[in-house]
MIROVO-835662 format. One record per residue: residue number from 1; x, y, z of N, C-alpha, C in turn; residue in one letter. Coordinates in nm, 4 decimals. Last residue first. Example, Ala and Ser with C-alpha at 12.3 -4.5 7.8 and 13.67 -1.06 7.14 Angstrom:
2
 pos   n_east  n_north     n_up  ca_east ca_north    ca_up   c_east  c_north     c_up code
   2   1.2850  -0.2250   0.7080   1.3670  -0.1060   0.7140   1.2900   0.0030   0.7870    S
   1   1.3190  -0.5690   0.7800   1.2300  -0.4500   0.7800   1.3200  -0.3300   0.7800    A
//
This chain:
260
 pos   n_east  n_north     n_up  ca_east ca_north    ca_up   c_east  c_north     c_up code
 260   2.2474   0.0325  -3.2471   2.3896   0.1049  -3.2406   2.5479   0.0085  -3.2401    X
 259   2.0345  -0.1323  -3.2418   2.0803  -0.1125  -3.3419   2.2295  -0.0747  -3.3482    X
 258   2.0026  -0.1514  -2.9504   2.0402  -0.2616  -3.0421   2.0496  -0.2387  -3.1394    X
 257   1.9512   0.1181  -2.8933   2.0710   0.0212  -2.8579   2.0708  -0.0771  -2.8793    X
 256   1.7334   0.1331  -3.0690   1.8613   0.2597  -3.0968   1.9565   0.1620  -3.0198    X
 255   1.5639  -0.0008  -2.9282   1.5362  -0.0042  -3.0842   1.7296   0.0477  -3.0853    X
 254   1.5282   0.1026  -2.7172   1.5714  -0.0311  -2.6606   1.5900  -0.0628  -2.8190    X
 253   1.4769   0.3590  -2.6784   1.5420   0.3373  -2.6485   1.6166   0.1753  -2.6781    X
 252   1.1736   0.3035  -2.7971   1.3038   0.4014  -2.9277   1.4410   0.3332  -2.8494    X
 251   1.0702   0.2184  -2.5874   1.0675   0.1715  -2.7211   1.1820   0.1925  -2.7869    X
 250   1.0841   0.3699  -2.4005   1.2200   0.2692  -2.3391   1.1404   0.2369  -2.4925    X
 249   0.9538   0.6284  -2.5451   1.0932   0.6189  -2.5230   1.2202   0.5097  -2.4763    X
 248   0.7053   0.4934  -2.5242   0.7376   0.5165  -2.6464   0.9160   0.5542  -2.6483    X
 247   0.7104   0.4865  -2.2554   0.6819   0.3746  -2.2745   0.7392   0.3650  -2.4252    X
 246   0.6946   0.7582  -2.2026   0.7813   0.7069  -2.0960   0.7823   0.5585  -2.1967    X
 245   0.4914   0.8511  -2.2972   0.5754   0.8796  -2.3567   0.6590   0.8007  -2.3173    X
 244   0.2851   0.7002  -2.1212   0.2709   0.6263  -2.3077   0.3917   0.7282  -2.3446    X
 243   0.3122   0.8547  -1.9229   0.3601   0.7217  -1.8888   0.3354   0.6376  -2.0735    X
 242   0.1977   1.0879  -1.9679   0.3166   1.0858  -1.9279   0.3622   0.9423  -1.9103    X
 241  -0.0861   1.1094  -1.9883   0.0032   1.1113  -2.1307   0.1706   1.0620  -2.0863    X
 240  -0.3586   1.0553  -1.8261  -0.2458   1.0830  -1.8295  -0.1459   1.0301  -1.9273    X
 239  -0.6402   1.2228  -2.0134  -0.5637   1.0807  -1.9758  -0.3879   1.1150  -1.9456    X
 238  -0.9303   1.3725  -2.0316  -0.7915   1.3835  -1.9857  -0.7525   1.2515  -1.9387    X
 237  -1.2281   1.4041  -2.2765  -1.1809   1.3160  -2.1276  -0.9928   1.3195  -2.0959    X
 236  -1.3200   1.4152  -2.5012  -1.2242   1.5113  -2.4695  -1.2095   1.4849  -2.3196    X
 235  -1.4258   1.1898  -2.5802  -1.3126   1.2545  -2.7117  -1.2291   1.3725  -2.5952    X
 234  -1.4975   0.9851  -2.2785  -1.5068   1.0852  -2.4472  -1.3612   1.1394  -2.5059    X
 233  -1.4645   0.6740  -2.1467  -1.4163   0.8043  -2.1507  -1.4377   0.8746  -2.3157    X
 232  -1.5509   0.4105  -2.1732  -1.5117   0.4366  -2.0397  -1.4593   0.6175  -2.0488    X
 231  -1.6467   0.2948  -2.4162  -1.7110   0.3930  -2.3765  -1.6681   0.4222  -2.2013    X
 230  -1.4686   0.2059  -2.5627  -1.5054   0.1090  -2.4255  -1.6150   0.1928  -2.3490    X
 229  -1.3311   0.3262  -2.7368  -1.4690   0.1997  -2.8110  -1.5303   0.1693  -2.6909    X
 228  -1.2404   0.5058  -2.5576  -1.3688   0.6249  -2.6249  -1.4420   0.4731  -2.6505    X
 227  -1.0039   0.3620  -2.4405  -1.1257   0.4169  -2.3479  -1.2513   0.4650  -2.4338    X
 226  -0.8942   0.3665  -2.7107  -0.9686   0.1779  -2.6872  -1.0756   0.2547  -2.5341    X
 225  -0.8011   0.6126  -2.7839  -0.9430   0.5203  -2.8531  -0.9725   0.4061  -2.7739    X
 224  -0.6395   0.6204  -2.5408  -0.7108   0.6950  -2.5628  -0.8544   0.6260  -2.6237    X
 223  -0.4664   0.4363  -2.6790  -0.4797   0.4344  -2.4943  -0.6475   0.4705  -2.5284    X
 222  -0.3252   0.4870  -2.8870  -0.4748   0.3398  -2.8884  -0.5026   0.4099  -2.7891    X
 221  -0.2415   0.7703  -2.8115  -0.3608   0.7341  -2.9001  -0.4466   0.5891  -2.9004    X
 220  -0.0266   0.6382  -2.6709  -0.1189   0.7072  -2.6105  -0.2247   0.7670  -2.6991    X
 219   0.0940   0.4999  -2.8653   0.0855   0.4551  -2.7457  -0.0485   0.5119  -2.6664    X
 218   0.1360   0.7533  -3.0328   0.1157   0.6186  -3.1059   0.0275   0.5162  -2.9555    X
 217   0.3551   0.8999  -2.8700   0.1967   0.9838  -2.9245   0.1342   0.8172  -2.9902    X
 216   0.5449   0.7250  -2.8426   0.4824   0.7747  -2.7424   0.3300   0.7959  -2.7597    X
 215   0.6086   0.6681  -3.0908   0.5951   0.5777  -3.0175   0.5303   0.5567  -2.9358    X
 214   0.7211   0.9435  -3.1815   0.6691   0.8825  -3.2423   0.5282   0.7468  -3.1625    X
 213   0.9710   0.9509  -3.0073   0.8564   1.0564  -3.0198   0.7407   0.9509  -3.0616    X
 212   1.1063   0.7274  -3.0972   1.0823   0.6918  -2.9616   0.9830   0.8187  -2.9168    X
 211   1.1951   0.8159  -3.3387   1.0821   0.6885  -3.3209   1.0385   0.6978  -3.1909    X
 210   1.3113   1.0536  -3.2982   1.1867   1.0743  -3.3723   1.1025   0.9063  -3.4001    X
 209   1.5162   0.9372  -3.1411   1.4556   1.0474  -3.1215   1.3263   1.0656  -3.1950    X
 208   1.6221   0.7826  -3.3397   1.5756   0.7306  -3.2238   1.4902   0.8103  -3.1421    X
 207   1.7300   0.9888  -3.5440   1.6341   0.9078  -3.5475   1.5760   0.7980  -3.4598    X
 206   1.9071   1.0873  -3.3872   1.7804   1.1912  -3.4409   1.7118   1.0982  -3.4332    X
 205   2.1232   0.8940  -3.1410   2.0725   0.9763  -3.2609   1.8875   0.9917  -3.2729    X
 204   2.1306   0.7912  -2.8973   2.1905   0.7221  -3.0009   2.1247   0.7891  -3.1446    X
 203   2.0728   1.0522  -2.7510   2.2254   0.9674  -2.6880   2.2312   0.8410  -2.8138    X
 202   1.8474   1.0891  -2.8075   1.9378   1.1678  -2.8242   2.0522   1.0942  -2.8141    X
 201   1.6905   0.9451  -2.5847   1.6664   0.9234  -2.6790   1.7908   0.9940  -2.8051    X
 200   1.8126   1.1327  -2.3058   1.8436   0.9515  -2.3368   1.7724   0.8919  -2.4724    X
 199   1.7004   1.3117  -2.3989   1.8420   1.3070  -2.3746   1.8866   1.1751  -2.3715    X
 198   1.4173   1.3200  -2.4367   1.5124   1.3683  -2.5349   1.6523   1.3327  -2.4778    X
 197   1.3291   1.3072  -2.1518   1.3463   1.1359  -2.2915   1.4048   1.1808  -2.4379    X
 196   1.4501   1.4883  -2.0518   1.4872   1.3643  -2.0023   1.5136   1.2547  -2.1018    X
 195   1.2451   1.6910  -2.1814   1.3639   1.7151  -2.1410   1.4447   1.5778  -2.1255    X
 194   1.0155   1.6021  -2.1111   1.0763   1.5461  -2.2610   1.1934   1.6152  -2.2662    X
 193   0.9021   1.6514  -1.8392   0.9329   1.5270  -1.8583   1.0366   1.4828  -2.0258    X
 192   0.8395   1.9242  -1.9133   0.9317   1.9294  -1.8799   1.0140   1.7372  -1.8516    X
 191   0.6099   1.8451  -2.0588   0.7192   1.9831  -2.0959   0.8336   1.9278  -2.0861    X
 190   0.4394   1.7448  -1.8893   0.4910   1.6048  -2.0212   0.6218   1.7283  -2.0567    X
 189   0.3995   1.9683  -1.7167   0.5160   1.8201  -1.6875   0.5422   1.7346  -1.8107    X
 188   0.2103   2.1249  -1.8834   0.3426   2.1369  -1.8732   0.4434   2.0424  -1.8219    X
 187   0.0270   1.8557  -2.0989   0.0493   1.9788  -1.9938   0.1855   1.9908  -1.9911    X
 186  -0.1672   1.8721  -2.3160  -0.0284   1.8302  -2.3138   0.0084   1.9477  -2.1894    X
 185  -0.4274   1.9387  -2.3702  -0.4070   1.7712  -2.4412  -0.2218   1.7964  -2.3953    X
 184  -0.4763   2.1776  -2.3081  -0.5386   2.0931  -2.2189  -0.5181   1.9255  -2.2481    X
 183  -0.3108   2.3714  -2.4945  -0.2363   2.3376  -2.3294  -0.3822   2.2105  -2.2422    X
 182  -0.2221   2.3599  -2.7062  -0.3509   2.2889  -2.6563  -0.2780   2.2618  -2.5770    X
 181   0.0024   2.5662  -2.8095  -0.1103   2.5226  -2.9101  -0.2234   2.4734  -2.8622    X
 180   0.1511   2.5274  -2.5571   0.0700   2.6497  -2.6327  -0.0009   2.6419  -2.7338    X
 179   0.2345   2.2545  -2.5512   0.1582   2.2897  -2.4866   0.1170   2.4342  -2.4815    X
 178   0.3626   2.2857  -2.8473   0.2360   2.1517  -2.8352   0.1170   2.2145  -2.6935    X
 177   0.5677   2.4024  -2.7648   0.5068   2.4559  -2.8485   0.3771   2.3901  -2.8679    X
 176   0.6770   2.1991  -2.5463   0.6714   2.3263  -2.5455   0.5544   2.3700  -2.6377    X
 175   0.7587   2.0083  -2.7538   0.6865   1.9747  -2.6531   0.6025   2.0768  -2.5875    X
 174   1.0066   2.1282  -2.8444   0.8905   2.0684  -2.9133   0.7113   2.0538  -2.8544    X
 173   1.1621   2.1761  -2.6727   1.1255   2.3113  -2.7514   0.9723   2.2713  -2.8108    X
 172   1.1963   1.8890  -2.5605   1.1433   1.9604  -2.4794   1.0776   2.1224  -2.5638    X
 171   1.3435   1.8228  -2.7985   1.1993   1.7637  -2.7368   1.1405   1.7960  -2.6642    X
 170   1.5689   2.0067  -2.8045   1.4714   1.9861  -2.9324   1.3375   1.9273  -2.8617    X
 169   1.6934   1.9542  -2.5868   1.6649   2.0897  -2.5841   1.5502   2.1015  -2.7150    X
 168   1.7474   1.6439  -2.5854   1.6908   1.7611  -2.4803   1.5936   1.8373  -2.5063    X
 167   1.9019   1.6832  -2.8201   1.7832   1.5782  -2.8291   1.6608   1.6330  -2.6914    X
 166   2.1476   1.8090  -2.7457   1.9840   1.8547  -2.8232   1.9037   1.7962  -2.8601    X
 165   2.2491   1.6065  -2.5555   2.1973   1.7498  -2.5294   2.1081   1.8124  -2.6047    X
 164   2.2747   1.4195  -2.7637   2.1512   1.3881  -2.6016   2.1349   1.5202  -2.5910    X
 163   2.4462   1.5137  -2.8995   2.3274   1.4698  -2.9863   2.2336   1.4310  -2.8478    X
 162   2.6799   1.5306  -2.6877   2.6143   1.6362  -2.7541   2.4417   1.6080  -2.8082    X
 161   2.7443   1.2258  -2.6553   2.6687   1.3350  -2.5582   2.5930   1.4492  -2.6225    X
 160   2.6021   0.9144  -2.8547   2.7269   1.1180  -2.8729   2.6089   1.1789  -2.7238    X
 159   2.6758   0.6262  -2.8076   2.6329   0.7302  -2.8284   2.6768   0.8621  -2.8007    X
 158   2.8254   0.3923  -2.7008   2.7956   0.3867  -2.8827   2.6680   0.4643  -2.8820    X
 157   3.1576   0.3097  -2.5620   3.0121   0.3624  -2.5281   2.9649   0.3830  -2.6747    X
 156   3.3921   0.2327  -2.5277   3.3365   0.1487  -2.6147   3.1728   0.2203  -2.5480    X
 155   3.5589   0.4197  -2.2871   3.5503   0.3569  -2.4267   3.4407   0.2674  -2.4318    X
 154   3.3966   0.7203  -2.1011   3.4371   0.5329  -2.0820   3.4387   0.4674  -2.2246    X
 153   3.2720   0.9525  -2.1274   3.3925   0.9486  -2.1188   3.4424   0.7605  -2.1174    X
 152   3.0109   0.8748  -2.1532   3.1302   0.9190  -2.2886   3.2495   0.9447  -2.2653    X
 151   2.9252   0.8141  -1.8946   2.9377   0.7464  -2.0287   3.0032   0.7238  -2.0999    X
 150   2.9478   1.0969  -1.7915   3.0117   0.9925  -1.7681   3.0756   0.8986  -1.8538    X
 149   2.7444   1.2153  -1.9823   2.8689   1.2595  -1.9857   2.9472   1.1892  -1.9317    X
 148   2.5178   1.0535  -1.8420   2.5683   1.0365  -2.0046   2.6912   1.0876  -2.0598    X
 147   2.4749   1.1608  -1.6307   2.5298   1.0083  -1.6326   2.5886   0.9575  -1.7461    X
 146   2.4131   1.4509  -1.6931   2.5144   1.4171  -1.6465   2.5994   1.2630  -1.6142    X
 145   2.1506   1.4099  -1.8577   2.2902   1.4389  -1.8835   2.4247   1.4440  -1.8084    X
 144   1.9891   1.2289  -1.6179   2.0169   1.2087  -1.7716   2.1751   1.2405  -1.8455    X
 143   1.9541   1.3803  -1.4115   2.0781   1.2295  -1.3972   2.1221   1.2443  -1.5256    X
 142   1.8694   1.5983  -1.5437   1.9744   1.5968  -1.4906   2.0686   1.5461  -1.4910    X
 141   1.6024   1.4878  -1.5985   1.6641   1.5667  -1.7128   1.8458   1.5733  -1.6802    X
 140   1.5106   1.3401  -1.3442   1.5455   1.2971  -1.4495   1.6499   1.2948  -1.5879    X
 139   1.4804   1.5995  -1.2115   1.5717   1.5472  -1.2203   1.6322   1.4478  -1.2869    X
 138   1.2492   1.7051  -1.3294   1.3785   1.7927  -1.3759   1.5324   1.6614  -1.3299    X
 137   1.0542   1.4882  -1.3060   1.1074   1.5277  -1.4065   1.2285   1.5676  -1.4191    X
 136   1.1189   1.5259  -0.9679   1.1145   1.3890  -1.0785   1.1580   1.4198  -1.2332    X
 135   0.9813   1.7673  -0.9361   1.1315   1.7192  -0.8406   1.1504   1.5454  -0.9392    X
 134   0.7742   1.8166  -1.0623   0.9278   1.8987  -1.0877   1.0175   1.8046  -1.0275    X
 133   0.5514   1.5209  -1.1016   0.6379   1.6029  -1.0366   0.7695   1.6708  -1.0606    X
 132   0.3029   1.4867  -1.3006   0.4297   1.4590  -1.2976   0.5377   1.5628  -1.2578    X
 131  -0.0362   1.3728  -1.2416   0.0317   1.4863  -1.2575   0.2097   1.4064  -1.2257    X
 130  -0.2536   1.2112  -1.2354  -0.2601   1.2460  -1.3873  -0.1022   1.4149  -1.3538    X
 129  -0.2679   1.0219  -1.0148  -0.3020   1.1517  -1.0194  -0.2827   1.2681  -1.1519    X
 128  -0.1930   0.7590  -1.1553  -0.2058   0.7868  -1.0053  -0.3335   0.8599  -1.0208    X
 127   0.0317   0.7835  -1.3456  -0.1282   0.6939  -1.3869  -0.2373   0.6966  -1.2766    X
 126   0.2143   0.9382  -1.2602   0.0954   1.0226  -1.3453  -0.0213   0.9054  -1.3628    X
 125   0.3093   0.7430  -1.0977   0.2634   0.8914  -1.0031   0.1360   0.9406  -1.1151    X
 124   0.4024   0.5450  -1.2553   0.3152   0.4995  -1.1393   0.2206   0.6732  -1.1377    X
 123   0.6135   0.7223  -1.4123   0.5069   0.6694  -1.4967   0.3566   0.6341  -1.3779    X
 122   0.7921   0.7664  -1.2895   0.7175   0.8821  -1.2663   0.6080   0.8234  -1.3430    X
 121   0.8640   0.5344  -1.1876   0.8129   0.5786  -1.0679   0.7260   0.7003  -1.1217    X
 120   0.9609   0.4648  -1.3562   0.8696   0.3216  -1.3384   0.8002   0.4434  -1.2097    X
 119   1.1978   0.6073  -1.3785   1.0698   0.6553  -1.5067   0.9938   0.5415  -1.4850    X
 118   1.3457   0.5612  -1.1942   1.2844   0.6462  -1.1752   1.1822   0.7039  -1.2859    X
 117   1.3808   0.2843  -1.2660   1.3429   0.3251  -1.1496   1.2653   0.4583  -1.1555    X
 116   1.5846   0.3319  -1.5220   1.4537   0.2962  -1.5329   1.3771   0.2904  -1.4189    X
 115   1.8215   0.5434  -1.4233   1.7350   0.5701  -1.4464   1.6060   0.5209  -1.4888    X
 114   2.0234   0.2921  -1.3857   1.9794   0.3947  -1.2666   1.8777   0.4787  -1.3007    X
 113   2.0130   0.1793  -1.6171   1.9593   0.1137  -1.5008   1.9519   0.1728  -1.4021    X
 112   2.1383   0.3892  -1.8151   1.9645   0.3344  -1.8534   1.9535   0.2527  -1.7054    X
 111   2.3448   0.3602  -1.7225   2.3013   0.5216  -1.7039   2.1189   0.4484  -1.7109    X
 110   2.4547   0.0931  -1.7475   2.4433   0.1647  -1.6197   2.3877   0.2748  -1.6256    X
 109   2.4810   0.1200  -2.0366   2.3626   0.0611  -1.9643   2.3449   0.0751  -1.8424    X
 108   2.6899   0.3038  -2.1362   2.5917   0.3435  -2.0963   2.4818   0.2762  -2.0264    X
 107   2.8942   0.0972  -2.1927   2.8845   0.1280  -2.0669   2.7821   0.2611  -2.0044    X
 106   2.7713  -0.2535  -2.2888   2.8402  -0.1043  -2.3211   2.8281  -0.0114  -2.1885    X
 105   2.7121  -0.4793  -2.3122   2.8283  -0.4632  -2.1804   2.8882  -0.2920  -2.1894    X
 104   2.3968  -0.4776  -2.4126   2.4389  -0.5414  -2.4023   2.5940  -0.4772  -2.2984    X
 103   2.1292  -0.3164  -2.4427   2.2773  -0.2579  -2.4766   2.3385  -0.3233  -2.4911    X
 102   1.9176  -0.5480  -2.4930   1.9342  -0.4299  -2.5842   2.0935  -0.4010  -2.6106    X
 101   1.9738  -0.6803  -2.2436   1.9479  -0.7496  -2.3521   1.9840  -0.6441  -2.5043    X
 100   1.9377  -0.4337  -2.0873   2.0281  -0.5464  -2.0563   2.0696  -0.5937  -2.1860    X
  99   1.7043  -0.3470  -2.1408   1.7659  -0.2648  -2.1628   1.8677  -0.3585  -2.1704    X
  98   1.5386  -0.5884  -2.0279   1.5387  -0.5771  -2.1884   1.6108  -0.4665  -2.2278    X
  97   1.5850  -0.5830  -1.7563   1.6099  -0.6755  -1.8207   1.6581  -0.6928  -1.9808    X
  96   1.4524  -0.3054  -1.7095   1.5510  -0.3231  -1.6893   1.6454  -0.4301  -1.7693    X
  95   1.2184  -0.3975  -1.7600   1.2382  -0.2660  -1.8310   1.4095  -0.2768  -1.8094    X
  94   1.1437  -0.6011  -1.5530   1.1045  -0.6489  -1.7110   1.1800  -0.5568  -1.8130    X
  93   1.1652  -0.5159  -1.3315   1.2706  -0.6153  -1.3929   1.2839  -0.6362  -1.5194    X
  92   0.9866  -0.3402  -1.3350   1.0705  -0.2629  -1.3456   1.1976  -0.3522  -1.3938    X
  91   0.7538  -0.5575  -1.3228   0.7756  -0.4136  -1.4503   0.9226  -0.3577  -1.4248    X
  90   0.8286  -0.6444  -1.0573   0.8335  -0.7486  -1.1736   0.8425  -0.6013  -1.3202    X
  89   0.7645  -0.3939  -0.8936   0.8782  -0.4731  -0.8817   0.9267  -0.5749  -1.0190    X
  88   0.4723  -0.3613  -0.9485   0.6031  -0.2555  -0.9725   0.7320  -0.3382  -0.9744    X
  87   0.3890  -0.6137  -0.8351   0.3861  -0.5681  -0.9638   0.4862  -0.4700  -1.0409    X
  86   0.4581  -0.6136  -0.5631   0.5279  -0.6834  -0.6614   0.4931  -0.6596  -0.8001    X
  85   0.3137  -0.3361  -0.5271   0.5261  -0.3728  -0.5036   0.5347  -0.4919  -0.6160    X
  84   0.0641  -0.2003  -0.6023   0.1170  -0.3101  -0.6129   0.2420  -0.3564  -0.6046    X
  83   0.0806   0.1494  -0.4418   0.0436   0.0755  -0.5988   0.1277  -0.0605  -0.5399    X
  82   0.0009   0.2205  -0.1376   0.0564   0.2553  -0.2727   0.0312   0.1468  -0.3662    X
  81   0.0513  -0.0341   0.1527   0.0051   0.0755   0.0481   0.0774   0.1221  -0.0506    X
  80   0.0092  -0.2821   0.3607   0.1217  -0.1994   0.2572   0.0162  -0.1329   0.1867    X
  79  -0.0276  -0.4014   0.7062  -0.1255  -0.3795   0.5319   0.0143  -0.2876   0.4813    X
  78   0.0885  -0.6728   0.8022   0.1224  -0.5556   0.8288   0.0465  -0.4756   0.6775    X
  77  -0.1207  -0.9477   0.9120  -0.0306  -0.9080   0.8680   0.0153  -0.7966   0.8912    X
  76  -0.3210  -1.0799   1.0522  -0.2285  -1.0176   1.1154  -0.1276  -1.0032   1.0806    X
  75  -0.5353  -1.1516   0.8527  -0.4356  -1.2276   0.8761  -0.3592  -1.1971   0.9982    X
  74  -0.6886  -0.9086   0.8515  -0.7875  -1.0402   0.9412  -0.6783  -1.1488   0.9327    X
  73  -0.4267  -0.6595   0.9156  -0.5359  -0.6752   0.8680  -0.6155  -0.8748   0.9367    X
  72  -0.4203  -0.4279   1.2232  -0.3423  -0.5507   1.1186  -0.5270  -0.5791   1.0630    X
  71  -0.4304  -0.1915   1.3230  -0.4316  -0.1706   1.2294  -0.3969  -0.3017   1.1207    X
  70  -0.2862  -0.2406   1.6162  -0.3282  -0.1313   1.5535  -0.3305  -0.1479   1.4336    X
  69  -0.3170  -0.4713   1.7446  -0.4255  -0.4147   1.7906  -0.4154  -0.2442   1.6864    X
  68   0.0261  -0.5144   1.7017  -0.0852  -0.5897   1.7666  -0.2102  -0.4823   1.8183    X
  67   0.1348  -0.3533   1.4417   0.1772  -0.3524   1.5382   0.0318  -0.4544   1.6190    X
  66   0.0948  -0.2975   1.1934   0.1582  -0.3893   1.2348   0.1592  -0.4371   1.3681    X
  65   0.0760   0.0222   1.1580  -0.0104  -0.1020   1.0838  -0.0257  -0.2040   1.1443    X
  64   0.3620   0.1142   1.2052   0.1640   0.1277   1.2983   0.1374  -0.0040   1.2728    X
  63   0.4863   0.0313   0.9643   0.5356  -0.0172   1.0373   0.3791  -0.0138   1.1699    X
  62   0.3418   0.0094   0.6692   0.3124   0.0738   0.7568   0.3855  -0.0414   0.8492    X
  61   0.5541  -0.0225   0.3566   0.4669  -0.1195   0.4196   0.4654  -0.0885   0.6320    X
  60   0.6299  -0.0359   0.1442   0.5230   0.0204   0.1690   0.5078  -0.0201   0.2736    X
  59   1.0240  -0.0184   0.1964   0.9121  -0.0948   0.1190   0.7814   0.0049   0.1695    X
  58   1.2542   0.2375   0.1499   1.2262   0.1165   0.2100   1.0477   0.0471   0.1592    X
  57   1.2369   0.5823   0.1403   1.2961   0.4865   0.0938   1.2596   0.3828   0.2043    X
  56   1.1696   0.8316   0.2380   1.1089   0.7964   0.1097   1.1669   0.6837   0.0485    X
  55   1.0398   0.8942   0.5709   1.1299   0.8576   0.5065   1.0920   0.8582   0.3667    X
  54   0.7193   0.8601   0.7567   0.8705   0.9289   0.7513   0.9766   0.8674   0.6370    X
  53   0.4638   0.8239   0.7821   0.5415   0.7293   0.7497   0.6739   0.7510   0.7258    X
  52   0.2422   0.7880   1.0781   0.3199   0.8533   0.9999   0.4028   0.7923   0.9221    X
  51  -0.1161   0.6930   0.9854   0.0420   0.6447   1.0659   0.1454   0.7600   0.9627    X
  50  -0.3127   0.6498   0.8082  -0.3116   0.8024   0.9280  -0.1950   0.7919   0.9798    X
  49  -0.3946   0.4948   0.6876  -0.4676   0.4917   0.8102  -0.4502   0.5938   0.8970    X
  48  -0.2438   0.4994   0.4677  -0.4107   0.5233   0.4336  -0.4622   0.5572   0.5424    X
  47   0.0446   0.7342   0.5970  -0.0376   0.5596   0.5528  -0.1692   0.5782   0.5032    X
  46   0.1723   1.0080   0.5818   0.0937   0.9250   0.6022   0.0730   0.8260   0.5083    X
  45   0.3161   1.2022   0.4143   0.3659   1.1918   0.4893   0.2732   1.0813   0.5747    X
  44   0.2645   1.3213   0.0458   0.2133   1.2461   0.1435   0.3198   1.2237   0.2556    X
  43   0.3105   1.7030   0.0244   0.3780   1.5320  -0.0236   0.2938   1.4900   0.0496    X
  42   0.0327   1.9481  -0.0203   0.1846   1.8575   0.0299   0.1718   1.7152   0.0147    X
  41  -0.1346   1.9737  -0.2768  -0.1646   1.9345  -0.1807   0.0049   1.9184  -0.1916    X
  40  -0.1295   2.1317  -0.5534  -0.1841   2.2122  -0.4084  -0.1425   2.1430  -0.3162    X
  39  -0.1927   1.9089  -0.7175  -0.0633   2.0094  -0.7236  -0.0391   2.1196  -0.6323    X
  38  -0.2556   1.6350  -0.5362  -0.2881   1.7041  -0.6239  -0.1974   1.8459  -0.6477    X
  37  -0.0310   1.2987  -0.5111  -0.1323   1.4069  -0.4565  -0.1693   1.5223  -0.5709    X
  36   0.1636   1.0954  -0.5180   0.0886   1.1233  -0.5600  -0.0479   1.2270  -0.5171    X
  35   0.4445   1.0707  -0.3630   0.4296   1.1811  -0.4154   0.2894   1.2069  -0.5233    X
  34   0.3851   0.8702  -0.1563   0.3811   1.0104  -0.1284   0.3921   1.1101  -0.2552    X
  33   0.3294   0.6866  -0.3666   0.2274   0.7063  -0.2810   0.2381   0.8635  -0.2139    X
  32   0.6210   0.6684  -0.5030   0.4692   0.6686  -0.5263   0.3599   0.7552  -0.4919    X
  31   0.7769   0.5995  -0.2711   0.7777   0.7907  -0.2781   0.6516   0.7685  -0.4245    X
  30   0.6616   0.3399  -0.2156   0.6671   0.3882  -0.1061   0.6363   0.5174  -0.1811    X
  29   0.6897   0.1976  -0.4446   0.5791   0.2132  -0.4271   0.5381   0.3115  -0.2903    X
  28   1.0073   0.1405  -0.5105   0.8974   0.2701  -0.5796   0.7600   0.3157  -0.5244    X
  27   1.1289  -0.0672  -0.3637   1.1397   0.0706  -0.3154   1.0664   0.1715  -0.3783    X
  26   1.0995  -0.2737  -0.5585   1.0158  -0.2447  -0.4231   1.0376  -0.1607  -0.3660    X
  25   1.2513  -0.1822  -0.7835   1.1438  -0.1683  -0.7821   1.0687  -0.1762  -0.6689    X
  24   1.5072  -0.2705  -0.7031   1.4609  -0.1055  -0.7277   1.3336  -0.1389  -0.7113    X
  23   1.5181  -0.5517  -0.7039   1.5278  -0.5098  -0.5892   1.4263  -0.3582  -0.6190    X
  22   1.3899  -0.5404  -1.0353   1.3589  -0.6089  -0.9568   1.3637  -0.5658  -0.8064    X
  21   1.6486  -0.4620  -1.1078   1.5198  -0.3747  -1.1171   1.4268  -0.4636  -1.0755    X
  20   1.8753  -0.5992  -1.0299   1.9255  -0.5100  -1.0032   1.6929  -0.3941  -0.9961    X
  19   1.7443  -0.8551  -1.2212   1.7185  -0.8481  -1.0668   1.7351  -0.7477  -0.9671    X
  18   1.8023  -0.7687  -1.4587   1.6923  -0.8018  -1.4429   1.6405  -0.8084  -1.2598    X
  17   2.0924  -0.7572  -1.4386   2.0475  -0.6353  -1.4499   1.8586  -0.6314  -1.4452    X
  16   2.1701  -0.9708  -1.4209   2.1995  -0.9106  -1.3196   2.1313  -0.7713  -1.3544    X
  15   2.0656  -1.1523  -1.6633   1.9894  -1.2186  -1.5611   2.0693  -1.0428  -1.3852    X
  14   2.1976  -0.9433  -1.8187   2.1028  -0.9367  -1.7976   2.0145  -0.9595  -1.7042    X
  13   2.4998  -1.0464  -1.7102   2.4728  -0.8600  -1.7690   2.2734  -0.8901  -1.6945    X
  12   2.4396  -1.3283  -1.8098   2.5328  -1.2627  -1.6705   2.4349  -1.1143  -1.6201    X
  11   2.4566  -1.2887  -2.0770   2.3521  -1.3444  -1.9844   2.3769  -1.3211  -1.8767    X
  10   2.7083  -1.1892  -2.1720   2.5804  -1.1069  -2.1757   2.4548  -1.1873  -2.0716    X
   9   2.8898  -1.3968  -2.0716   2.8409  -1.2811  -1.9997   2.7483  -1.1563  -2.0333    X
   8   2.8517  -1.7235  -2.0273   2.8077  -1.5823  -2.1540   2.7758  -1.5010  -2.0951    X
   7   3.1206  -1.9206  -1.9709   2.9836  -1.8154  -1.8909   2.9771  -1.7072  -1.9800    X
   6   3.1862  -2.2531  -2.0607   3.1952  -2.1215  -2.0805   3.0562  -2.0318  -2.0546    X
   5   3.2150  -2.5359  -1.8868   3.1097  -2.4524  -1.9846   3.1710  -2.3185  -1.9892    X
   4   3.5211  -2.7191  -1.8733   3.3918  -2.6126  -1.8124   3.3773  -2.5357  -1.9050    X
   3   3.6235  -3.0146  -2.0185   3.6041  -2.8692  -2.0126   3.4795  -2.8020  -1.9510    X
   2   3.6479  -3.3394  -1.8576   3.5934  -3.2102  -1.9031   3.5786  -3.0999  -1.9122    X
   1   3.9601  -3.4747  -1.9637   3.9109  -3.3823  -1.8746   3.8160  -3.2973  -1.9902    X
//
């Protein structure tokens, strides 16, 4: 008799995580559109055509625009709004799949998969309007610490909750000092974002905190230099720093999870 091939659990987890990320990414464009406003403006509640959106979940597709004679495009399809849904979905799937590949079946993987779409949402909003809403940054910090406390109670985890807490406080304090020194280069939204990033990086220790922080500054610096070289920005041009801090934390988290 031919033996049935054994199922590779790690591969199943990676595929499942990528699928989860792809589905979760479909729901990012609508809140990204609603949150992408200037600080003094209320959250958007209408599509670009002026139709009421209603709700924060669901695909970024206007129902009113899909009605006959009410804003259909040339091919009679409903109009979408916000960032490109396919691109955001693929990016979230890639992030979740990479986190699963690095973390394996350890319990903290569930935390990373729940936080990843929120990180993508923050990056998209900051890139769009150079703003990190408090409701998102503080939710990230609170959710990270709460979920990691749950992961710490499960056997076979590879991190430490107290170090995650200290990492959140330390990175938040460090960014606050940078904000006081140079408010034009470091926004207060970045300070609040640092709380959540410090928590997830601190889970795997101080070396991971330093690595993720350095990577974030490196990515941001390279992006700024690229804009200057391409003459699309000057040395004093403001750039969204949050996406690079998130990318740096993602890099540090991957390495920390793989090495744990």
